[in-house]
VOPAGU-2260 file (C-alpha; in pm, 1 decimal, decimal comma):
REM VOPAGU-2260
SITE   aa  ch    i         X         Y         Z
SITE  MET   A    0     970,5    1031,1    -448,4
SITE  VAL   A    1    1137,7    1290,4    -224,2
SITE  PRO   A    2     872,3    1408,7      24,9
SITE  TYR   A    3     992,9    1769,3      22,4
SITE  GLN   A    4    1009,7    1897,9    -334,5
SITE  SER   A    5     992,3    2271,4    -405,0
SITE  LYS   A    6     844,2    2458,8    -696,3
SITE  SER   A    7     979,5    2800,4    -604,4
SITE  VAL   A    8    1269,5    2971,5    -433,5
SITE  GLY   A    9    1031,4    3077,3    -156,4
SITE  ILE   A   10     940,9    2717,5     -73,3
SITE  HIS   A   11    1309,3    2620,0     -81,8
SITE  TRP   A   12    1377,0    2896,4     169,8
SITE  MET   A   13    1094,0    2784,1     397,2
SITE  LEU   A   14    1216,2    2427,7     397,9
SITE  ALA   A   15    1574,7    2531,0     467,4
SITE  ALA   A   16    1452,6    2729,0     765,5
SITE  VAL   A   17    1203,4    2482,2     910,0
SITE  LEU   A   18    1352,0    2137,3     849,4
SITE  PRO   A   19    1637,8    2181,5    1102,8
SITE  ILE   A   20    1375,2    2264,1    1363,9
SITE  LEU   A   21    1181,0    1951,4    1272,7
SITE  SER   A   22    1483,7    1739,6    1354,6
SITE  LEU   A   23    1453,4    1854,7    1715,2
SITE  VAL   A   24    1085,6    1765,7    1747,3
SITE  THR   A   25     981,8    1433,9    1897,6
SITE  VAL   A   26     696,2    1262,3    1715,2
SITE  ALA   A   27     487,3     989,3    1871,4
SITE  GLN   A   28     559,3     649,6    1719,8
SITE  THR   A   29     335,4     578,4    1424,4
SITE  THR   A   30     173,3     250,5    1323,9
SITE  HIS   A   31     460,6     151,4    1098,4
SITE  ALA   A   32     719,9     219,6    1367,6
SITE  VAL   A   33     536,2      14,2    1629,8
SITE  LEU   A   34     437,5    -272,1    1401,7
SITE  GLY   A   35     785,0    -299,3    1248,4
SITE  GLY   A   36     947,2    -295,0    1593,3
SITE  CYS   A   37    1196,0     -25,5    1497,3
SITE  GLY   A   38    1034,5     297,2    1615,1
SITE  GLY   A   39    1270,8     349,6    1906,0
SITE  THR   A   40    1589,9     263,9    1720,3
SITE  VAL   A   41    1871,7     514,0    1766,8
SITE  PRO   A   42    2180,1     396,7    1575,8
SITE  GLU   A   43    2449,7     280,3    1815,8
SITE  ARG   A   44    2708,5     235,7    1542,9
SITE  VAL   A   45    2717,9     397,8    1199,0
SITE  LEU   A   46    2905,6     218,7     925,2
SITE  SER   A   47    2972,0     339,5     571,7
SITE  ALA   A   48    3020,0     117,9     268,8
SITE  THR   A   49    3066,1     133,0    -106,8
SITE  PRO   A   50    3022,0    -124,6    -383,8
SITE  SER   A   51    3380,7    -234,3    -327,6
SITE  ASP   A   52    3359,3    -323,9      41,8
SITE  TYR   A   53    2996,3    -367,8     151,5
SITE  LEU   A   54    3002,1    -748,8     118,4
SITE  SER   A   55    3269,7    -774,9     386,6
SITE  ILE   A   56    3066,6    -557,5     625,3
SITE  LEU   A   57    2728,5    -733,8     598,3
SITE  PRO   A   58    2823,6   -1037,4     813,9
SITE  THR   A   59    2941,8    -807,4    1093,7
SITE  LEU   A   60    2612,0    -623,3    1139,3
SITE  GLN   A   61    2476,4    -619,9    1494,5
SITE  PRO   A   62    2156,6    -491,1    1659,8
SITE  GLY   A   63    2151,5    -112,1    1654,7
SITE  ASP   A   64    2379,1     -78,6    1349,8
SITE  LEU   A   65    2315,7     165,1    1068,0
SITE  LEU   A   66    2489,5      73,5     743,1
SITE  GLU   A   67    2499,5     366,2     501,8
SITE  LEU   A   68    2555,4     257,3     144,2
SITE  GLY   A   69    2714,1     514,5     -81,4
SITE  PRO   A   70    2596,8     589,0    -435,6
SITE  GLY   A   71    2702,9     358,2    -713,5
SITE  THR   A   72    2622,0      24,6    -874,2
SITE  TYR   A   73    2606,3    -288,6    -659,2
SITE  PRO   A   74    2609,2    -594,9    -888,8
SITE  ASP   A   75    2639,6    -868,7    -622,7
SITE  GLY   A   76    2308,8    -843,0    -438,7
SITE  LEU   A   77    2225,5    -796,2     -72,7
SITE  ASN   A   78    2226,5   -1124,4     118,4
SITE  LEU   A   79    2073,6   -1060,2     459,0
SITE  GLN   A   80    1998,4   -1415,9     562,1
SITE  GLY   A   81    2061,5   -1465,4     931,6
SITE  ILE   A   82    2087,3   -1090,3    1001,8
SITE  ASN   A   83    1883,5   -1000,0    1309,6
SITE  GLY   A   84    1830,0    -686,4    1509,7
SITE  GLU   A   85    1626,5    -658,7    1827,1
SITE  PRO   A   86    1311,5    -465,9    1922,2
SITE  ASP   A   87    1397,5     -95,3    1901,4
SITE  ARG   A   88    1757,3    -194,2    1816,0
SITE  CYS   A   89    1699,4    -272,6    1453,0
SITE  VAL   A   90    1964,2    -315,9    1186,6
SITE  ILE   A   91    1916,2     -39,7     929,3
SITE  ILE   A   92    2057,7     -56,0     578,4
SITE  ALA   A   93    2007,9     265,8     385,2
SITE  GLY   A   94    2113,2     418,4      58,4
SITE  PRO   A   95    2137,1     794,4       2,4
SITE  SER   A   96    1817,1     982,9      80,5
SITE  MET   A   97    1890,0    1227,9    -200,2
SITE  GLY   A   98    2132,4    1268,3    -487,4
SITE  PRO   A   99    2276,5     975,8    -687,0
SITE  PRO   A  100    2129,1     645,5    -563,9
SITE  ALA   A  101    2268,4     313,0    -452,7
SITE  VAL   A  102    2161,0      84,7    -738,8
SITE  PHE   A  103    2144,3    -293,5    -698,1
SITE  THR   A  104    2129,3    -472,4   -1032,0
SITE  GLY   A  105    1937,4    -794,0   -1091,5
SITE  ARG   A  106    2077,1   -1139,6   -1161,1
SITE  SER   A  107    1915,8   -1453,7   -1297,2
SITE  CYS   A  108    2105,9   -1673,3   -1052,4
SITE  CYS   A  109    1974,9   -1516,8    -736,9
SITE  ASN   A  110    1726,9   -1279,5    -582,3
SITE  THR   A  111    1869,0    -931,4    -538,1
SITE  VAL   A  112    1776,6    -876,0    -171,3
SITE  SER   A  113    1763,4   -1215,9      -1,3
SITE  LEU   A  114    1606,0   -1256,8     342,9
SITE  GLY   A  115    1571,5   -1563,9     562,3
SITE  ASN   A  116    1564,4   -1619,7     938,3
SITE  SER   A  117    1601,5   -1242,7     951,8
SITE  SER   A  118    1424,6   -1000,7    1185,7
SITE  TYR   A  119    1411,4    -639,9    1300,0
SITE  LEU   A  120    1558,3    -507,6     976,4
SITE  VAL   A  121    1497,5    -181,7     793,1
SITE  ILE   A  122    1595,1    -154,1     425,8
SITE  ARG   A  123    1542,2     186,8     270,8
SITE  ASN   A  124    1642,6     429,5      -2,9
SITE  LEU   A  125    1768,2     174,5    -255,8
SITE  THR   A  126    1708,1     138,3    -628,7
SITE  ILE   A  127    1672,2    -219,0    -751,9
SITE  ASP   A  128    1696,3    -253,8   -1128,9
SITE  GLY   A  129    1606,7    -605,3   -1236,7
SITE  GLY   A  130    1743,2    -543,7   -1583,6
SITE  GLY   A  131    1517,0    -811,1   -1730,9
SITE  GLU   A  132    1692,8   -1085,7   -1533,0
SITE  LEU   A  133    1503,5   -1372,4   -1367,2
SITE  GLY   A  134    1563,5   -1305,9    -997,5
SITE  ASP   A  135    1311,1   -1133,7    -770,2
SITE  ALA   A  136    1397,5    -792,2    -631,1
SITE  VAL   A  137    1327,9    -871,0    -263,2
SITE  LYS   A  138    1247,8   -1219,4    -137,0
SITE  ALA   A  139    1197,7   -1394,8     193,4
SITE  GLU   A  140    1336,3   -1729,0      79,5
SITE  SER   A  141    1144,1   -2056,5      88,8
SITE  THR   A  142    1442,0   -2224,2     259,6
SITE  ALA   A  143    1393,4   -2007,9     569,8
SITE  ASP   A  144    1189,4   -2093,9     879,7
SITE  TRP   A  145    1058,1   -1740,5     928,1
SITE  CYS   A  146    1119,4   -1373,4     855,8
SITE  HIS   A  147     955,9   -1110,8    1076,0
SITE  HIS   A  148     963,8    -741,6    1168,4
SITE  ILE   A  149    1097,5    -628,0     832,0
SITE  THR   A  150    1054,5    -272,6     699,2
SITE  LEU   A  151    1096,5    -199,9     326,4
SITE  GLU   A  152    1081,2     173,6     267,5
SITE  ASN   A  153    1154,4     415,7     -15,2
SITE  LEU   A  154    1266,0     146,5    -255,5
SITE  THR   A  155    1251,7     209,0    -628,9
SITE  ILE   A  156    1206,3    -122,8    -810,0
SITE  ILE   A  157    1213,7    -131,8   -1190,4
SITE  ASN   A  158    1254,6    -376,8   -1479,1
SITE  GLN   A  159    1145,9    -690,1   -1289,8
SITE  ASP   A  160     927,6    -787,0   -1584,6
SITE  ALA   A  161    1107,2   -1062,1   -1774,9
SITE  ASP   A  162     809,3   -1289,3   -1699,1
SITE  GLN   A  163     481,0   -1278,6   -1508,3
SITE  GLN   A  164     639,2   -1501,8   -1241,6
SITE  ILE   A  165     913,4   -1249,7   -1159,3
SITE  VAL   A  166     819,4   -1059,4    -844,2
SITE  ALA   A  167     925,7    -727,2    -698,5
SITE  ILE   A  168     856,6    -819,2    -332,1
SITE  ASN   A  169     797,5   -1187,6    -259,8
SITE  THR   A  170     755,4   -1385,2      64,3
SITE  LYS   A  171     787,8   -1763,0      68,5
SITE  CYS   A  172     834,5   -1843,9     437,0
SITE  PRO   A  173     616,8   -1754,4     737,8
SITE  THR   A  174     629,5   -1374,9     767,8
SITE  TRP   A  175     471,7   -1131,7    1009,8
SITE  ASN   A  176     496,0    -769,2    1112,0
SITE  TRP   A  177     623,4    -653,8     775,5
SITE  VAL   A  178     598,1    -286,1     683,6
SITE  ILE   A  179     607,3    -209,7     311,3
SITE  ARG   A  180     577,2     164,3     257,6
SITE  LYS   A  181     654,5     448,5      21,2
SITE  ASN   A  182     800,6     221,4    -247,9
SITE  HIS   A  183     773,7     272,6    -624,6
SITE  ILE   A  184     738,2     -43,5    -832,0
SITE  ASN   A  185     728,0      16,3   -1206,5
SITE  GLY   A  186     743,1    -285,3   -1434,6
SITE  ALA   A  187     724,7    -626,9   -1270,0
SITE  GLY   A  188     575,0    -965,5   -1344,8
SITE  THR   A  189     393,7    -931,2   -1012,3
SITE  GLY   A  190     436,6    -637,1    -777,4
SITE  LEU   A  191     383,1    -791,6    -432,7
SITE  TYR   A  192     322,4   -1164,9    -385,4
SITE  LEU   A  193     283,4   -1233,3     -14,9
SITE  GLY   A  194     242,3   -1593,9      98,2
SITE  ASP   A  195     250,5   -1917,5     -99,6
SITE  SER   A  196       7,2   -2052,3    -357,2
SITE  ASN   A  197     -70,6   -2360,5    -143,8
SITE  GLY   A  198    -183,3   -2155,9     157,2
SITE  GLU   A  199     133,1   -2217,7     356,4
SITE  ASP   A  200     398,7   -1961,5     455,9
SITE  GLU   A  201     146,0   -1703,2     565,5
SITE  PHE   A  202     185,8   -1325,1     556,2
SITE  ALA   A  203      27,4   -1188,4     875,0
SITE  ASN   A  204     -18,6    -862,5    1062,0
SITE  GLY   A  205     133,1    -644,7     790,5
SITE  LEU   A  206     114,6    -280,8     685,9
SITE  ILE   A  207     130,4    -181,2     319,2
SITE  GLU   A  208      98,9     195,3     271,8
SITE  PHE   A  209     186,3     485,1      39,1
SITE  ASN   A  210     323,1     259,7    -235,4
SITE  VAL   A  211     287,6     313,6    -609,8
SITE  ILE   A  212     262,0     -12,6    -805,7
SITE  THR   A  213     222,3      21,3   -1180,1
SITE  ASN   A  214     276,5    -157,0   -1510,8
SITE  THR   A  215     274,9    -511,5   -1376,6
SITE  ILE   A  216     203,6    -808,3   -1601,4
SITE  GLY   A  217       5,6    -996,0   -1335,8
SITE  TYR   A  218    -114,2    -873,6    -998,3
SITE  ASN   A  219      -9,1    -538,8    -866,0
SITE  MET   A  220     -40,7    -720,6    -533,6
SITE  GLN   A  221    -171,6   -1048,5    -397,2
SITE  ILE   A  222    -187,5   -1181,4     -42,3
SITE  LYS   A  223    -243,3   -1555,5     -52,2
SITE  HIS   A  224    -498,6   -1749,0     149,0
SITE  GLN   A  225    -383,5   -1912,7     471,7
SITE  ASN   A  226    -421,4   -2267,2     598,2
SITE  GLY   A  227    -287,6   -2190,3     944,4
SITE  ARG   A  228     -17,6   -2010,8    1139,9
SITE  ALA   A  229     343,5   -2102,7    1206,8
SITE  VAL   A  230     494,6   -2105,7    1555,3
SITE  GLY   A  231     571,9   -1745,6    1651,5
SITE  SER   A  232     327,9   -1590,9    1405,6
SITE  PRO   A  233      61,7   -1368,9    1571,1
SITE  ALA   A  234    -253,0   -1552,0    1676,7
SITE  ASN   A  235    -463,4   -1241,1    1608,4
SITE  GLY   A  236    -407,4    -929,0    1407,7
SITE  GLN   A  237    -499,6    -723,1    1107,1
SITE  THR   A  238    -332,3    -642,7     779,4
SITE  ILE   A  239    -370,3    -280,9     668,5
SITE  ILE   A  240    -351,3    -181,5     301,7
SITE  ARG   A  241    -390,7     195,0     278,2
SITE  HIS   A  242    -307,1     500,9      68,4
SITE  ASN   A  243    -153,5     302,7    -218,3
SITE  VAL   A  244    -186,0     350,7    -593,7
SITE  PHE   A  245    -261,2      32,7    -790,8
SITE  ASN   A  246    -242,4      81,5   -1168,2
SITE  LYS   A  247    -261,1    -178,6   -1445,2
SITE  THR   A  248    -331,2      25,7   -1757,2
SITE  ASP   A  249     -12,0     -89,3   -1933,2
SITE  SER   A  250     170,8    -422,7   -1974,3
SITE  SER   A  251    -109,9    -631,4   -1825,1
SITE  SER   A  252    -174,2    -990,8   -1929,2
SITE  THR   A  253    -507,6   -1074,7   -2083,5
SITE  GLY   A  254    -703,0   -1397,9   -2125,9
SITE  GLY   A  255    -621,2   -1680,0   -1884,5
SITE  ASN   A  256    -324,0   -1495,0   -1735,5
SITE  ALA   A  257    -520,5   -1180,1   -1651,1
SITE  ARG   A  258    -513,9   -1083,2   -1283,4
SITE  PRO   A  259    -684,7    -819,8   -1064,5
SITE  ASN   A  260    -489,4    -521,1    -941,8
SITE  LEU   A  261    -526,2    -647,5    -584,1
SITE  LEU   A  262    -643,4    -985,7    -456,9
SITE  VAL   A  263    -660,1   -1092,9     -93,1
SITE  GLY   A  264    -721,1   -1450,8      15,0
SITE  HIS   A  265    -898,2   -1589,3     318,8
SITE  TRP   A  266    -764,0   -1626,7     670,4
SITE  PRO   A  267    -733,6   -1966,8     846,0
SITE  ASP   A  268   -1074,8   -2131,7     883,6
SITE  SER   A  269   -1013,2   -2200,5    1252,1
SITE  GLY   A  270    -751,8   -2155,6    1520,3
SITE  PRO   A  271    -490,9   -1874,7    1527,7
SITE  GLY   A  272    -561,2   -1610,1    1266,5
SITE  ALA   A  273    -921,7   -1711,0    1202,5
SITE  ASN   A  274   -1051,8   -1372,9    1322,0
SITE  ASP   A  275    -798,3   -1156,2    1139,7
SITE  ILE   A  276    -924,8    -891,9     901,4
SITE  TYR   A  277    -799,4    -684,4     609,0
SITE  LEU   A  278    -846,5    -307,7     645,5
SITE  ILE   A  279    -822,0    -172,2     291,5
SITE  TYR   A  280    -879,6     201,1     269,0
SITE  GLY   A  281    -776,0     525,3     105,8
SITE  ASN   A  282    -633,6     356,7    -206,3
SITE  LEU   A  283    -658,0     452,1    -573,7
SITE  PHE   A  284    -730,3     163,4    -812,3
SITE  PHE   A  285    -704,1     255,8   -1177,9
SITE  GLY   A  286    -728,8      55,3   -1496,1
SITE  ASN   A  287    -725,6    -311,7   -1584,5
SITE  PRO   A  288    -788,9    -425,3   -1941,8
SITE  SER   A  289    -970,0    -750,6   -1861,0
SITE  GLU   A  290   -1007,8    -814,7   -1485,5
SITE  ASN   A  291   -1166,4    -658,7   -1179,4
SITE  LEU   A  292    -969,3    -397,9    -991,7
SITE  PHE   A  293   -1014,3    -575,1    -657,1
SITE  GLN   A  294   -1107,4    -928,6    -557,3
SITE  GLY   A  295   -1132,1   -1067,6    -207,4
SITE  GLU   A  296   -1264,5   -1328,8      35,7
SITE  GLY   A  297   -1248,1   -1391,0     410,5
SITE  HIS   A  298   -1287,9   -1096,8     651,8
SITE  ILE   A  299   -1253,5    -759,4     476,8
SITE  ALA   A  300   -1333,2    -395,9     551,6
SITE  PHE   A  301   -1297,8    -200,2     226,4
SITE  TYR   A  302   -1365,3     172,1     256,2
SITE  GLN   A  303   -1284,3     522,7     130,8
SITE  ASN   A  304   -1123,7     390,8    -187,4
SITE  LEU   A  305   -1137,6     534,3    -539,1
SITE  LEU   A  306   -1182,7     281,1    -821,7
SITE  VAL   A  307   -1191,3     363,1   -1193,4
SITE  SER   A  308   -1207,8     118,9   -1483,7
SITE  SER   A  309   -1310,3     206,8   -1838,4
SITE  THR   A  310   -1294,6    -158,1   -1946,9
SITE  GLY   A  311   -1427,4    -384,9   -1673,0
SITE  GLY   A  312   -1553,2    -440,6   -1320,2
SITE  ALA   A  313   -1439,6    -280,8    -996,3
SITE  VAL   A  314   -1500,6    -499,1    -687,6
SITE  ALA   A  315   -1559,8    -875,4    -687,4
SITE  ILE   A  316   -1622,9   -1041,5    -351,6
SITE  GLN   A  317   -1638,6   -1411,1    -429,9
SITE  PRO   A  318   -1494,9   -1752,2    -338,9
SITE  HIS   A  319   -1138,6   -1811,0    -452,8
SITE  ASN   A  320    -974,8   -2064,0    -222,6
SITE  GLY   A  321   -1228,4   -2006,0      53,2
SITE  VAL   A  322   -1544,1   -1794,5      90,4
SITE  PRO   A  323   -1629,3   -1436,3     182,7
SITE  LYS   A  324   -1715,6   -1395,8     550,6
SITE  THR   A  325   -1739,0   -1053,9     718,0
SITE  ILE   A  326   -1747,6    -810,0     427,2
SITE  HIS   A  327   -1800,4    -439,6     493,9
SITE  LEU   A  328   -1782,4    -222,9     180,6
SITE  PHE   A  329   -1852,4     136,9     271,6
SITE  GLN   A  330   -1806,8     487,5     133,6
SITE  ASN   A  331   -1614,7     400,9    -181,3
SITE  THR   A  332   -1636,6     595,3    -507,5
SITE  ILE   A  333   -1655,1     367,9    -811,8
SITE  VAL   A  334   -1666,7     456,4   -1182,3
SITE  SER   A  335   -1677,4     130,0   -1373,6
SITE  ALA   A  336   -1771,5      21,5   -1724,2
SITE  GLY   A  337   -1836,9    -325,9   -1581,1
SITE  THR   A  338   -2010,9    -429,6   -1259,2
SITE  GLY   A  339   -1947,3    -188,2    -974,1
SITE  ILE   A  340   -1964,7    -419,5    -671,2
SITE  PHE   A  341   -2038,1    -790,8    -702,7
SITE  VAL   A  342   -2087,2   -1005,8    -390,5
SITE  THR   A  343   -2156,5   -1378,1    -412,4
SITE  GLY   A  344   -2092,0   -1702,1    -225,2
SITE  GLY   A  345   -2067,5   -1545,2     120,3
SITE  ASP   A  346   -2089,5   -1746,2     440,2
SITE  PRO   A  347   -2446,0   -1682,7     567,5
SITE  GLY   A  348   -2316,7   -1677,2     923,0
SITE  PHE   A  349   -2148,3   -1342,1     854,4
SITE  SER   A  350   -2267,5   -1008,7     716,5
SITE  GLN   A  351   -2185,4    -883,2     369,8
SITE  LEU   A  352   -2278,3    -513,9     371,9
SITE  MET   A  353   -2256,8    -233,9     112,9
SITE  VAL   A  354   -2320,6     103,4     276,9
SITE  GLY   A  355   -2278,4     462,4     160,5
SITE  ASN   A  356   -2100,2     391,1    -165,8
SITE  ALA   A  357   -2122,9     608,5    -478,1
SITE  VAL   A  358   -2122,2     369,7    -773,9
SITE  PHE   A  359   -2150,2     471,5   -1138,8
SITE  SER   A  360   -2194,0     162,6   -1350,7
SITE  ASP   A  361   -2460,5      15,7   -1576,9
SITE  ASN   A  362   -2467,5    -274,9   -1328,6
SITE  PRO   A  363   -2377,8     -98,0   -1003,7
SITE  LEU   A  364   -2455,4    -338,3    -715,0
SITE  VAL   A  365   -2509,4    -712,7    -712,8
SITE  GLY   A  366   -2568,4    -925,2    -402,5
SITE  GLY   A  367   -2501,8    -854,7     -38,7
SITE  THR   A  368   -2707,9    -628,3     187,9
SITE  GLN   A  369   -2734,2    -283,1      27,7
SITE  MET   A  370   -2799,5      32,2     232,0
SITE  ASP   A  371   -2778,8     407,3     166,5
SITE  ASN   A  372   -2581,1     385,4    -159,0
SITE  VAL   A  373   -2611,2     623,4    -452,6
SITE  THR   A  374   -2595,0     469,6    -800,3
SITE  ASP   A  375   -2631,8     575,4   -1160,2
SITE  ASP   A  376   -2517,7     467,2   -1504,1
SITE  TYR   A  377   -2150,1     474,1   -1596,7
SITE  ASP   A  378   -2191,2     755,5   -1846,8
SITE  GLN   A  379   -2374,1     968,2   -1587,2
SITE  ALA   A  380   -2076,4     989,0   -1348,6
SITE  GLY   A  381   -1994,7    1334,6   -1483,1
SITE  THR   A  382   -2323,5    1471,7   -1348,7
SITE  TYR   A  383   -2206,8    1389,4    -993,2
SITE  LEU   A  384   -1824,0    1410,0   -1000,5
SITE  ASN   A  385   -1592,2    1686,1   -1122,0
SITE  ASN   A  386   -1399,0    1489,6   -1388,0
SITE  PRO   A  387   -1447,7    1113,9   -1353,6
SITE  PHE   A  388   -1313,4    1038,2   -1700,5
SITE  GLY   A  389    -988,3    1230,0   -1661,4
SITE  ASP   A  390    -643,1    1075,7   -1685,3
SITE  PRO   A  391    -445,3    1025,6   -1362,0
SITE  VAL   A  392    -122,4     999,1   -1561,3
SITE  VAL   A  393    -149,5    1368,9   -1649,2
SITE  GLY   A  394    -335,8    1464,7   -1332,2
SITE  THR   A  395    -681,2    1541,1   -1473,1
SITE  LEU   A  396    -880,5    1270,4   -1290,4
SITE  ASP   A  397   -1107,8    1432,6   -1030,5
SITE  LEU   A  398   -1360,1    1214,6    -844,3
SITE  PHE   A  399   -1456,6    1482,6    -592,3
SITE  PRO   A  400   -1833,5    1546,5    -582,9
SITE  MET   A  401   -1961,0    1844,9    -777,6
SITE  ALA   A  402   -2090,2    2143,9    -582,9
SITE  GLY   A  403   -2432,8    2078,8    -433,2
SITE  VAL   A  404   -2409,3    1699,4    -436,3
SITE  ASN   A  405   -2502,9    1577,4     -88,6
SITE  SER   A  406   -2750,6    1341,5      73,3
SITE  LEU   A  407   -2918,3    1241,9     396,4
SITE  PRO   A  408   -2741,5    1082,6     695,1
SITE  MET   A  409   -2669,3     711,8     667,9
SITE  ASP   A  410   -2635,1     423,7     910,7
SITE  LEU   A  411   -2264,4     347,0     955,6
SITE  SER   A  412   -2297,4     176,5    1292,2
SITE  ALA   A  413   -2146,6    -148,5    1163,4
SITE  MET   A  414   -1833,2      37,7    1055,2
SITE  VAL   A  415   -1751,0     213,4    1381,4
SITE  GLY   A  416   -1415,3     108,6    1520,0
SITE  TYR   A  417   -1226,9      34,2    1199,8
SITE  GLU   A  418    -907,5     236,5    1179,0
SITE  ASP   A  419    -975,6     584,7    1033,5
SITE  TRP   A  420   -1334,5     481,7     955,0
SITE  ASP   A  421   -1452,8     838,5    1022,2
SITE  LEU   A  422   -1207,0    1007,3     783,4
SITE  ASP   A  423   -1246,3    1041,3     409,2
SITE  PHE   A  424   -1003,9     966,9     124,4
SITE  ASN   A  425    -823,7    1294,1     199,7
SITE  ALA   A  426    -807,5    1204,5     571,8
SITE  SER   A  427   -1056,6    1481,7     648,5
SITE  PRO   A  428   -1331,5    1423,1     908,2
SITE  ARG   A  429   -1663,1    1295,3     770,4
SITE  PRO   A  430   -1997,8    1455,7     859,8
SITE  GLY   A  431   -2174,4    1128,0     777,3
SITE  THR   A  432   -2386,7    1253,1     486,5
SITE  TYR   A  433   -2172,8    1219,7     175,8
SITE  ARG   A  434   -2183,0     895,0     -18,6
SITE  GLY   A  435   -1856,1     781,7    -166,5
SITE  ALA   A  436   -1495,8     828,2     -59,8
SITE  TYR   A  437   -1499,6    1205,5      -8,1
SITE  ALA   A  438   -1663,1    1424,7     256,9
SITE  GLY   A  439   -1733,4    1745,3      69,4
SITE  ASP   A  440   -1828,8    1891,3    -265,1
SITE  GLY   A  441   -1704,5    2153,9    -507,3
SITE  VAL   A  442   -1327,1    2196,7    -525,4
SITE  ASN   A  443   -1114,1    1909,3    -395,6
SITE  PRO   A  444    -898,1    2051,3    -112,4
SITE  GLY   A  445    -670,3    1748,4    -107,2
SITE  TRP   A  446    -451,3    1533,1    -325,7
SITE  ASN   A  447    -531,4    1517,9    -697,0
SITE  PRO   A  448    -549,0    1141,5    -780,0
SITE  GLN   A  449    -254,1    1049,2    -999,7
SITE  ILE   A  450      -6,7     770,5   -1061,5
SITE  ASP   A  451     231,4     893,4    -796,1
SITE  THR   A  452     271,5     880,2    -419,1
SITE  LYS   A  453     -46,8     980,8    -242,7
SITE  CYS   A  454     -26,6    1293,3     -29,7
SITE  LEU   A  455    -249,1    1360,7     268,1
SITE  LEU   A  456    -332,2    1729,3     260,1
SITE  GLY   A  457    -665,9    1708,0     440,2
SITE  SER   A  458    -741,7    1858,4     778,5
SITE  GLY   A  459    -672,4    1528,6     950,7
SITE  ILE   A  460    -369,9    1305,6     897,2
SITE  PRO   A  461    -432,8     957,4    1035,6
SITE  ASP   A  462    -174,4     795,7    1252,2
SITE  TRP   A  463      62,1    1094,8    1251,2
SITE  GLU   A  464      42,8    1295,9    1570,2
SITE  LEU   A  465     150,8    1636,4    1441,0
SITE  TRP   A  466     318,5    1878,2    1677,0
SITE  PRO   A  467     249,8    2250,2    1615,9
SITE  ILE   A  468     566,7    2313,4    1413,8
SITE  GLN   A  469     481,8    2022,7    1185,5
SITE  SER   A  470     127,5    2152,8    1142,6
SITE  ILE   A  471     271,3    2487,9    1034,8
SITE  LEU   A  472     502,5    2318,4     785,9
SITE  GLN   A  473     209,1    2114,7     654,1
SITE  LEU   A  474      14,1    2435,1     591,8
SITE  LEU   A  475     309,6    2609,4     425,2
SITE  LEU   A  476     370,3    2315,1     196,0
SITE  GLN   A  477       2,9    2293,0     104,9
SITE  ILE   A  478       0,9    2662,0      12,7
SITE  GLY   A  479     308,2    2598,6    -201,0
SITE  GLY   A  480     150,1    2295,3    -367,4
SITE  GLN   A  481     384,6    2053,3    -194,5
SITE  CYS   A  482     343,9    1700,0     -67,3
SITE  LEU   A  483     423,0    1606,1     290,7
SITE  THR   A  484     374,6    1237,5     359,5
SITE  PRO   A  485     393,5    1090,3     709,8
SITE  PRO   A  486     753,2    1022,3     817,8
């Protein structure tokens, strides 16, 4: 999705006038820039390539290089094994940011983008069309020792769905400090599969944000449990999963092959990584014919999410390969024909809390410590929310509270300190009285939940330190009905 997309000549004119000014404005490094290690990269050498000559250029890439790939079809993959940048001197490989794309086509022999012993790389603005072949779209190969500080951004990945085992983005060696953001994955066996099924080859200290993952056969996304940490992998950290859209209304397996939209496994039981936590917030989970929308164990903070399922359960906190430990589920809005939140099998040495959620289900809350939640039957959601049974495909879903729906202050002391804990789904400040993901009632002032890239149009934009000119552009785009996502 192009972040600046106009609906009128007036908006086109505004953008033409303001965007050149934006290029002169310095923006503080954001989470993704710091975590990926590439925030300070200024290209030292710019190379251009086409489908006919790019293979000869790849082995020559050096720290600080920007390789610009022209539009066209690239049938021979992108082998980046052994390609390494340096902190703030990353190697950047980019297709066109607008106009005809650079399209890499899938092959059954090989994975399309192959990584291994690679670091400080940015790969952006590519289309990967699996074409029903058997290779993964992007893979950190199992033959590698490690793969770290990798940014995957603005990738369009389609037709990776020949089998449930075919993956759009797959890691099978120790990986850390990966940034996976603003990608569209439509049609895959599994969207993101991070880590290995045996608990080895951990995925640590990652950021997954502003992605749209839809029409997968198995998981939209899974992060596997971890037995331990490889040499070089961070001893402590957090993995952030925020502002994504996870949708499994079409193409999903049923029966024994059914999978949740998102599943996260436990951290190491002891030693490095044992105190890591998942911060999962601001996401839209929609639809799953026969599984829960989210399942997790280990240390998890799950907050300000929207979850809708007309066929099954929403949140299942339960043992998978380990057990739930610190579980903080707060200020989520859930409309679920099955169980709303189910917590079982937690380690009694840790707290499993449900606080300030708005849950509309015939079986809303099971287990855990429950405080200050609002619940009602599934079919009563429409007496609290504007249009909870709308369709996000056509943009009619509206989970914002109806006018006049409010409540008393709640105790959120256990949640203080989590990133953006005091902002709502729209990234607007919370007064601390509204249950559920939103802080307000009446007309939703922010993004209308849909199967598309989430936009932050609230009064606060987390992690993006806006300068005045950017704030003005944000306001102009909001008036024009436009989407401005963090750069």
